[in-house]
Residue, then its C-alpha position, 0 to 999 in steps of 0.5 A: m500500500m502506497k504511504v503518502l504524507i500530504i502537507g496541507g490537505t485541506g485547501i482547494i486543490s489538496t482536499s480533492v487530492v486527499n480524497r482521490c488518494v483515499d479512494l485509490g486505497m492509499d495510506v494517507t497522512v495529513l500534516n497541518r495545523g489542524n484548523h480544518n481537519d473535520d472534513l477529512p475522510t475518516e481513513v486519513s491519519i492526522i499529524e497536527t503541528d506548526i509547519q513553520n517550527e522545524k524542530e516540532m515538525a521533525k519531532k512529530l515525524e520521528g521514526l516515520t517514513f513515506d513513499s511520497v511526500v506532497q508539499f502544498v503549502a511551501f511558498k518560499e525557498e526556506d520552506v522547501a529547504k526545511d523540508v529537504r532537511i526533514f525528509e532526507g531518508k524519510t521518503d522516496q519522492y518529494i512533490f512540490i506544488s509550484s505555480a504556472s504563474a511563474y512562467q514568463k510574463p508576457v508569454k512570448d509563445f503559445p501554448i505554454t509548455e514545461q520548457t517555457p521560461l520562468d520569469n515573472p517580473f510582476w508578482e513576488y508570489s510567482q518569483n518565490k515559487h521560481r526560487c523554490e524550484l531552483y533550490l529543488n533542482k539542486v537537491s540530489t539526496m531525494n527524488v523531486t517532482i515539481v507540479r505547476p497548476s494554473h487557476t484551479y477551482n472548486n464548487k465554491m469559487i467565484m470567477a472574477p479578475l478583480t477581487r480582494w482576498g476574503y471578499e470575493y462575494a462582492h463580485l456576485k453582489r455587483l452583478k445582482e445589483g446591476k453595478p458595473v463589473i470591471i474586466p481588464g483590457d478588452g476582454t479577449s484574453l484567454w484564460t485556462i481554469t481547472h476543476t480540482l476534481d480533474f486536477a486530482k485525477g491526473f496528479v495522483d498518477l504522479i505519486g510514487n511514479q518513478q517516471a515522474y522522479n526528478d521532472v516537472f509537469q504542468l497540470t491544467s485542463d483544456k477548458v479555456y474561457t475569456w474573463e468576459e465569458l466567465t462573467h456572463i456565465q455567473a450573471r446568467a446563473l443569477g438571472v441578470e445581465a452583466n454590466i461589463i466595463h473594460v478598463p486598462t490594467d495600468l489604471i486598475v493597478k494605479v488605483l489598486p496597487e495590491l492587484k499588480g501581482p495577480l493582474m500584471g503577473d497573471k490574469m491579464w495575460s492569455a494562458l493556454f497550456d500544452n498538457n501532453k506531458i502529463k497526459a502521456l504519463s497519467n492514465h486518468y488525466s481528466s478535463s471534463i468539468d466546465y464552469e457552467d457545471v458548477v456555477d449554480a453550486v457556487i452561487k448557492y454556497y454564497e447565498e446560503n452562507d451569510s458568513q461568506q457574504a462579506v464586502s470590503g467597503s474600502f475595496e468597493k470605494l476604490y473599485d468605483a473610483i477606477i470606474d469613475q476615472w475611466s469614465k471621465a477619461 
């Protein structure tokens, strides 16, 4: 039986990976701080620890070995360096979840492949993922597999290019109220989104697979939309017409500099991926779920959970200021 340690395990992507591993009969252990473990399958073993505390983490893992360790919550070079120190001799394979946002911006050739250079000058998050990869590429004491997901979503994710973390409901609220909704640029850039259930099917075939050792795989779907299309899908599900306004990204980030990374470093550019490498290795690669399939569940989740309907007044004020400035221009 394959023994897998998943660091994280309760996030958007990792939840589906944990469930898929359990369904396939793997011996799964999840290591995290214990904040959201109630929804994990009963078959999963849990190690609760502060993953930033190396001594505590090492002590909790003392005497344990795994066929594969999957790291979902490492974001900086020091995070993966700590893992290497802890897991040397404890696992045959270390899988690091990087990010497709680390690819060069703007991309100079499509489709994006694993050979596309990593060079994102706009977003520190992506730069840090790149540094993690550079560090792991030098590791010789364990087999490393690097996976680059793109925009991966579940049945609770609102699709909007302009939101503040934790206040995504504001996008649906604007649509419902007929307020203008901003789309960066002219609305024609192409954007790939991947449902987490599709991601998990391909990803699990990398676990313990020697063909994946010391290699890198991007894992996205073949589902491509424009941000305008995604906005109209949500509006139709709400029973309203979307009031879309196109605004140059330069103006958006001038008023909302917090969005420079997510927009100029990611969402303003087309993102089209070649999945042939993962398809050649995975017998279960899937790209079957459309956003239209889940949008009703997304809206129901927010409408039935008052706690998820938070709106940032300060963000909305700046959002409206962008519209006002562009209208005057």
